[in-house]
Backbone as a chain_set.jsonl record, in Angstrom:
{"seq": "XXXXXXXXXXXXXXXXXXXXXXXXXXXXXXXXXXXXXXXXXXXXXXXXXXXXXXXXXXXXXXXXXXXXXXXXXXXXXXXXXXXXXXXXXXXXXXXXXXXXXXXXXXXXXXXXXXXXXXXX", "coords": {"N": [[31.906, 78.012, -46.816], [32.085, 74.729, -47.246], [31.35, 72.554, -49.955], [30.176, 69.956, -49.154], [29.317, 71.494, -46.4], [27.51, 73.054, -47.332], [25.716, 71.079, -48.397], [24.959, 69.367, -46.49], [23.916, 71.044, -44.44], [21.163, 72.42, -45.807], [19.594, 69.785, -45.338], [19.143, 69.691, -43.034], [16.36, 68.875, -40.53], [14.063, 70.568, -39.783], [13.432, 72.581, -36.073], [10.936, 72.308, -34.96], [10.165, 69.725, -36.28], [12.502, 67.943, -34.866], [12.253, 64.835, -33.31], [12.22, 65.248, -28.981], [14.415, 63.63, -26.998], [15.948, 61.191, -24.512], [18.742, 59.704, -23.385], [18.095, 56.865, -22.338], [15.748, 56.583, -22.222], [12.739, 54.999, -23.689], [11.962, 54.505, -27.298], [10.184, 54.392, -30.567], [10.897, 54.308, -33.501], [9.882, 55.329, -37.118], [11.057, 53.953, -39.657], [12.226, 54.641, -42.857], [12.508, 51.91, -45.688], [13.545, 51.4, -48.808], [12.844, 48.585, -51.001], [13.766, 47.237, -53.689], [11.722, 48.563, -56.192], [9.559, 49.717, -54.264], [8.515, 51.132, -51.529], [8.269, 50.767, -48.148], [7.552, 51.207, -44.448], [9.387, 50.954, -41.717], [9.183, 49.734, -38.881], [11.078, 50.278, -35.513], [11.647, 49.299, -32.204], [12.841, 50.636, -28.877], [15.445, 50.612, -26.567], [17.183, 54.15, -26.132], [20.762, 53.789, -26.545], [22.878, 55.548, -26.677], [23.741, 58.622, -27.403], [25.406, 60.824, -30.499], [27.22, 63.708, -31.115], [25.254, 65.616, -31.544], [24.586, 68.083, -31.412], [24.749, 68.411, -34.007], [25.283, 68.213, -37.551], [25.534, 65.739, -38.403], [23.945, 64.131, -36.245], [23.533, 61.549, -34.337], [21.878, 58.66, -32.948], [21.853, 55.822, -30.938], [19.864, 52.774, -30.812], [18.762, 49.875, -28.572], [17.39, 46.624, -28.384], [15.937, 43.991, -27.685], [15.27, 40.963, -29.089], [14.56, 38.196, -29.574], [15.515, 36.604, -27.644], [18.072, 37.855, -28.158], [20.362, 40.17, -28.347], [20.38, 43.409, -30.472], [21.087, 45.934, -32.158], [20.781, 49.434, -33.36], [21.967, 51.831, -35.073], [21.077, 55.357, -35.761], [20.689, 58.108, -38.159], [20.03, 61.397, -37.155], [18.915, 63.333, -38.638], [18.485, 62.276, -40.809], [16.525, 61.967, -44.018], [15.263, 59.54, -44.058], [14.174, 58.279, -41.542], [11.249, 58.848, -40.673], [9.319, 59.087, -38.143], [9.971, 59.352, -34.284], [8.926, 57.893, -31.847], [8.174, 58.637, -28.468], [7.811, 56.624, -26.165], [8.097, 55.828, -23.704], [9.897, 57.728, -20.605], [12.998, 57.24, -19.466], [15.019, 57.041, -16.18], [18.052, 57.66, -15.708], [21.83, 57.634, -15.389], [23.792, 57.858, -16.087], [25.851, 58.792, -19.413], [26.335, 57.002, -21.592], [24.623, 54.025, -22.265], [26.008, 52.008, -22.474], [27.073, 49.69, -20.755], [24.497, 48.152, -20.9], [24.786, 46.557, -22.42], [25.823, 43.65, -21.629], [24.038, 42.886, -19.77], [21.066, 40.92, -18.882], [17.849, 39.897, -19.208], [15.723, 41.266, -16.387], [17.825, 42.886, -15.151], [18.369, 44.386, -17.248], [17.066, 46.437, -17.529], [15.634, 49.951, -17.723], [15.308, 51.937, -14.656], [12.073, 53.74, -15.02], [11.11, 57.321, -14.766], [10.391, 59.422, -12.85], [7.068, 61.156, -12.457], [5.971, 64.354, -11.641], [3.349, 65.419, -9.082], [1.994, 67.192, -9.298]], "CA": [[31.425, 77.097, -46.523], [32.448, 73.727, -48.779], [30.219, 72.043, -50.852], [29.51, 69.04, -48.304], [28.542, 71.336, -45.492], [25.893, 73.387, -47.534], [24.316, 70.434, -48.686], [24.22, 68.772, -44.784], [22.394, 72.505, -43.956], [20.193, 72.251, -46.346], [19.259, 68.388, -45.427], [18.607, 69.179, -41.632], [15.389, 69.118, -39.979], [13.894, 71.676, -38.919], [13.412, 72.394, -35.196], [10.121, 71.702, -34.909], [10.717, 68.58, -36.209], [13.306, 67.08, -34.544], [11.929, 65.164, -31.284], [13.012, 65.421, -27.728], [14.532, 62.317, -26.579], [17.059, 61.573, -24.165], [19.643, 58.719, -23.101], [17.339, 56.267, -21.068], [14.049, 56.481, -22.568], [11.907, 54.018, -24.45], [11.239, 55.169, -28.39], [9.364, 54.019, -31.577], [11.467, 55.071, -34.784], [9.935, 54.739, -38.095], [12.233, 54.151, -40.658], [11.736, 54.499, -44.374], [12.869, 51.197, -45.87], [13.709, 51.409, -50.032], [13.038, 47.135, -51.554], [13.95, 47.515, -55.269], [10.313, 49.8, -56.786], [8.489, 49.955, -53.271], [9.011, 51.718, -49.877], [7.633, 50.345, -46.863], [8.107, 51.705, -43.148], [9.914, 49.52, -40.554], [9.352, 49.977, -36.784], [12.159, 49.519, -34.396], [11.07, 50.123, -31.303], [14.221, 50.1, -27.833], [15.754, 52.167, -25.46], [17.765, 54.797, -26.011], [21.617, 54.022, -24.957], [23.512, 56.237, -26.869], [23.395, 59.624, -28.554], [26.175, 61.431, -30.273], [27.114, 64.527, -31.899], [23.988, 66.131, -30.409], [24.306, 69.946, -32.331], [25.844, 68.775, -35.588], [24.167, 67.751, -39.117], [25.444, 64.496, -38.568], [24.061, 63.916, -35.155], [23.071, 59.967, -34.582], [21.339, 58.319, -32.222], [21.441, 54.143, -30.93], [18.786, 52.417, -29.846], [19.116, 48.825, -28.227], [16.227, 46.025, -28.335], [16.436, 42.158, -27.396], [14.659, 40.182, -30.119], [14.28, 35.727, -29.808], [16.936, 36.647, -26.64], [19.101, 37.851, -28.928], [20.544, 41.941, -28.426], [19.997, 44.337, -31.523], [21.372, 47.581, -32.086], [21.094, 50.163, -34.547], [21.91, 53.463, -35.81], [19.969, 55.92, -37.326], [21.157, 59.562, -38.569], [18.828, 62.362, -36.809], [18.152, 64.244, -39.358], [17.747, 61.494, -42.203], [14.991, 61.933, -44.642], [14.673, 58.222, -44.413], [13.381, 58.68, -40.475], [9.783, 59.282, -40.81], [9.316, 60.399, -36.559], [10.598, 59.448, -33.668], [7.501, 58.46, -31.244], [8.714, 58.274, -27.307], [7.09, 55.452, -25.365], [8.596, 55.914, -22.026], [10.856, 58.263, -20.895], [13.644, 56.673, -18.328], [15.745, 57.851, -15.471], [19.19, 57.247, -15.907], [22.837, 58.759, -14.446], [24.832, 57.998, -17.291], [25.331, 59.559, -21.14], [26.003, 56.386, -22.642], [24.048, 53.091, -21.455], [26.547, 50.778, -22.556], [26.556, 49.028, -19.616], [23.135, 47.357, -20.835], [24.824, 45.048, -23.432], [26.575, 42.803, -20.756], [22.621, 42.993, -18.799], [20.572, 40.2, -18.932], [16.819, 40.561, -18.399], [15.124, 41.827, -15.868], [18.567, 44.365, -14.845], [18.801, 45.394, -18.395], [15.674, 47.683, -17.754], [15.613, 51.335, -17.388], [14.025, 52.829, -14.015], [10.565, 54.922, -15.455], [11.067, 58.696, -14.597], [8.589, 59.699, -11.891], [6.46, 62.596, -12.331], [5.266, 65.239, -9.767], [1.952, 65.656, -9.338], [2.09, 69.424, -9.621]], "C": [[31.495, 76.388, -47.553], [31.285, 73.061, -48.628], [29.37, 70.936, -49.665], [29.024, 69.695, -46.825], [27.624, 72.238, -46.025], [24.943, 72.398, -48.077], [23.62, 69.863, -47.609], [23.373, 70.036, -44.121], [21.224, 72.264, -44.539], [19.284, 70.725, -46.181], [18.91, 68.341, -43.935], [17.151, 69.841, -41.67], [15.21, 69.957, -39.646], [13.633, 71.603, -37.446], [12.285, 71.76, -34.34], [9.784, 70.601, -34.841], [11.399, 67.388, -35.97], [12.924, 66.993, -33.126], [12.996, 65.548, -30.528], [13.051, 64.304, -27.154], [15.109, 62.421, -25.867], [17.734, 59.926, -24.109], [18.427, 57.83, -22.578], [15.469, 55.987, -22.057], [13.642, 55.546, -24.102], [11.356, 54.535, -25.852], [10.949, 54.322, -29.664], [10.397, 54.555, -32.784], [11.0, 54.557, -35.911], [10.605, 55.185, -39.171], [11.958, 53.765, -42.009], [12.744, 53.532, -45.151], [12.99, 50.998, -47.528], [14.189, 49.49, -50.463], [12.479, 47.247, -52.732], [12.916, 48.672, -55.558], [9.739, 50.192, -55.451], [9.228, 50.255, -52.328], [7.982, 51.039, -49.091], [8.288, 51.2, -45.638], [7.802, 50.745, -41.967], [9.892, 50.317, -39.394], [10.344, 49.53, -35.896], [11.892, 50.139, -33.101], [12.325, 49.388, -29.646], [14.546, 51.069, -27.433], [16.977, 52.525, -26.319], [19.226, 54.38, -25.832], [22.806, 55.206, -25.765], [23.062, 57.41, -27.521], [24.663, 60.647, -29.105], [25.957, 62.966, -31.399], [25.938, 65.592, -31.982], [23.809, 67.426, -31.315], [24.451, 69.669, -33.387], [24.653, 68.343, -36.327], [24.095, 66.359, -39.04], [25.217, 63.617, -37.52], [23.255, 61.999, -35.418], [22.092, 59.742, -32.992], [21.534, 56.16, -31.994], [20.521, 53.665, -29.907], [19.302, 51.142, -30.164], [17.607, 47.829, -27.884], [16.627, 44.627, -28.447], [15.214, 41.536, -28.38], [15.055, 38.742, -30.055], [16.175, 35.644, -28.58], [18.012, 37.081, -27.56], [19.367, 39.517, -29.153], [20.588, 42.345, -29.762], [19.986, 45.769, -31.8], [21.4, 48.181, -33.092], [21.13, 51.662, -34.461], [21.727, 54.266, -36.452], [20.245, 57.335, -37.336], [19.74, 60.385, -37.448], [17.788, 63.107, -37.698], [18.218, 63.542, -41.083], [16.123, 62.092, -42.312], [14.239, 60.529, -44.669], [13.724, 57.886, -42.912], [12.434, 59.54, -40.584], [9.248, 60.019, -39.34], [9.96, 58.971, -36.006], [9.601, 59.23, -32.316], [8.397, 58.337, -29.963], [7.62, 57.688, -26.193], [6.904, 55.936, -23.568], [9.62, 56.724, -21.814], [11.828, 57.583, -19.392], [15.231, 57.327, -17.585], [16.997, 57.115, -15.552], [20.392, 58.303, -15.581], [24.134, 58.728, -15.348], [24.694, 58.76, -18.888], [25.15, 58.484, -21.996], [25.9, 55.034, -21.764], [24.716, 51.912, -21.898], [26.987, 49.513, -22.016], [25.559, 47.572, -20.129], [23.685, 45.966, -21.378], [25.369, 43.762, -22.587], [25.249, 42.371, -19.281], [21.926, 41.667, -19.255], [18.616, 40.339, -18.182], [16.104, 40.877, -17.527], [16.315, 43.325, -15.406], [18.692, 44.557, -15.922], [17.605, 45.949, -18.397], [16.524, 48.722, -17.346], [14.615, 51.266, -16.137], [13.081, 53.777, -15.363], [11.37, 55.728, -14.733], [9.877, 58.903, -13.868], [8.245, 61.567, -12.232], [6.066, 62.909, -11.654], [4.301, 65.203, -10.085], [1.774, 66.969, -8.741], [0.851, 69.464, -9.783]], "O": [[31.182, 76.817, -48.663], [30.491, 72.949, -47.694], [28.184, 71.081, -49.37], [28.465, 68.949, -46.022], [26.687, 72.409, -45.245], [23.74, 72.602, -48.242], [22.402, 69.74, -47.478], [22.364, 69.925, -43.425], [20.257, 71.907, -43.867], [18.31, 70.579, -46.92], [18.466, 67.302, -43.449], [16.745, 70.786, -42.346], [16.122, 70.515, -39.037], [13.533, 70.41, -37.159], [12.432, 70.996, -33.386], [9.223, 70.13, -33.851], [11.218, 66.268, -36.448], [12.963, 67.803, -32.2], [14.112, 65.961, -30.843], [12.012, 63.789, -26.741], [15.427, 63.603, -25.738], [17.206, 59.035, -24.775], [17.515, 58.634, -22.386], [14.514, 55.227, -22.215], [14.187, 55.535, -25.206], [10.243, 55.052, -25.753], [11.709, 53.355, -29.723], [10.504, 55.768, -32.602], [11.386, 53.412, -36.147], [10.76, 56.334, -39.585], [11.496, 52.658, -42.284], [13.839, 54.043, -45.388], [12.236, 50.047, -47.731], [15.332, 49.047, -50.341], [11.283, 47.334, -53.008], [13.253, 49.784, -55.152], [9.31, 51.341, -55.552], [10.374, 49.84, -52.153], [6.861, 50.823, -49.552], [9.359, 51.791, -45.776], [6.842, 50.145, -41.485], [10.505, 51.344, -39.102], [10.381, 48.344, -35.566], [11.91, 51.358, -32.933], [12.559, 48.205, -29.397], [14.179, 52.21, -27.713], [17.647, 51.744, -26.996], [19.402, 54.531, -24.624], [23.654, 55.624, -24.976], [22.041, 57.332, -28.204], [25.063, 61.391, -28.209], [25.019, 63.244, -32.147], [26.107, 66.477, -32.821], [22.734, 67.613, -31.885], [24.331, 70.628, -34.15], [23.492, 68.162, -35.96], [23.116, 65.701, -39.39], [25.836, 62.555, -37.452], [22.679, 61.507, -36.388], [21.773, 60.622, -32.192], [21.316, 55.387, -32.928], [20.38, 53.939, -28.715], [19.938, 50.852, -31.177], [16.764, 48.338, -27.145], [17.51, 44.197, -29.189], [14.088, 41.931, -28.076], [16.05, 38.356, -30.668], [17.257, 35.061, -28.663], [18.983, 36.324, -27.553], [18.709, 40.127, -29.995], [20.929, 41.383, -30.45], [19.057, 46.568, -31.681], [22.04, 47.649, -33.998], [20.392, 52.437, -33.853], [22.035, 54.261, -37.644], [19.957, 57.85, -36.256], [18.693, 59.816, -37.14], [16.588, 63.374, -37.633], [18.056, 64.114, -42.16], [15.196, 62.423, -41.573], [13.103, 60.305, -45.086], [12.651, 57.299, -43.052], [12.584, 60.761, -40.603], [8.854, 61.184, -39.294], [10.314, 57.967, -36.625], [9.399, 60.244, -31.648], [9.517, 57.906, -30.24], [6.791, 58.339, -25.558], [6.04, 56.207, -22.734], [10.475, 56.676, -22.698], [11.227, 57.498, -18.321], [16.185, 57.855, -18.156], [16.944, 55.889, -15.452], [20.181, 59.513, -15.494], [25.163, 59.401, -15.288], [23.646, 59.178, -19.381], [24.321, 58.493, -22.906], [26.673, 54.782, -20.839], [24.151, 50.825, -21.769], [27.224, 48.491, -22.659], [25.771, 46.389, -19.863], [23.362, 44.814, -21.087], [25.212, 42.713, -23.212], [25.477, 41.793, -18.218], [22.435, 41.304, -20.316], [18.271, 40.732, -17.068], [15.058, 40.719, -18.156], [15.907, 44.484, -15.327], [19.629, 45.355, -15.894], [17.027, 45.92, -19.483], [17.644, 48.661, -16.839], [13.484, 50.789, -16.224], [13.543, 54.298, -16.377], [12.281, 55.233, -14.068], [8.709, 58.647, -14.161], [8.875, 62.625, -12.228], [5.62, 62.181, -10.767], [4.018, 64.986, -11.263], [1.382, 67.42, -7.664], [0.293, 70.537, -10.015]]}, "num_chains": 1, "name": "protein.A"}
C-alpha cells in the first residue's frame, strides 16, 4: 500500500459516523470554515443531485439549492474532517442516479417528490 492510500485510510470516518442518505434527499450539511484565526460552521441546505465513488475514501456528494433565483451547487467530500454532520431533512423519491436535469428546471418543475411512508 502506498503512502497516499495509508493516509486516506486513516482519515476515513467510522461506519456509524457516515450519514445514510441517497440522491434526491434534501440534506443540511454543517461544514467547518476557517477564516484566518477563527473557525465557524456554515450550513448548506439543498437537494443531493449526485454521489460519486460511494465505497471509496474519495467519496463525494453534490448538493444543489436555489438562492436569490440563482442555482448554487457545492461538492462535499464525504469523509472530510471539515464536514461536521449531514442531516437528512426530507427523503426524495427519484428514478435516476444523477439528477443533473434539475439544472434546467425552474420553480415547481425543479421539485423532487417526497418518498411515501407506508402505514405499517
